[in-house]
N, C-alpha and C positions, 0 to 999 in steps of 0.2 A: 504494500500500500504506500502510495506517495502522499506525503502531507503537503509539501510545498516544493515548487521548482523555481530556482532563481536563474534569470537569464537576461540577456541583452534586450533592448527594446525593438530590435529589428524585426519587422512583421513576419518574415519567413520563419524565424526561429519560433515565434509564438504559434503560427499556423502548424508547423511541423510537430510541435509538442502536443497541440490539441488533436492532430490527426492520429498520432501514434500512441498517445497516452490518454485514453478516454477519461480517466479519473482526474486529470490535471486541470480541467476547466474550472476556473474560479480560484485556482491555487497557484497562480503565477506571481512571482515577486520580481519586480524589475530592480536591477542593482542601482544603488543610490548615486553612483557616478553619473550614469546616464540621465537620471532624473535631475540632478543638479546642473548638468550641462544644458538640458533643455530649458530649465528655468532661467539660467543665465542668458541664453539666446533671446528668450522672450523679453526679459527685463531690458536687455540691450536694444532690442527693436523699439520698445516703448520709449526708452530714453532718447533714442535718435529721433523718433517721430516728434516727441515733445520739444526737443531742442530745435528742430526745423520749424515747428509751429511758432514757437516763441521768437526765434530769430526773424521770422517773417513779420512779426509785430514790432521788431526793434529791441526786444529784450534779450540781453546776452548773459543773463544770470546762470543758465545751466552750463556755460562753458567750463571745461575742466572737471566735470562731474564723473567722468568715466573712471 
């Protein structure tokens, strides 16, 4: 019996695990490195968009916030 399976977020890995291991559905744990990496990318995208939006209004306060 498999309690939890830890893996990369890459979709083919998840699909393969679900295809070959029936009891793994709902028991997949994504490693924290990839979760942190995804979060950092999203935060950076939002920061850049806000910086552009504020720069268009003439506000340079977000400069150097990276």
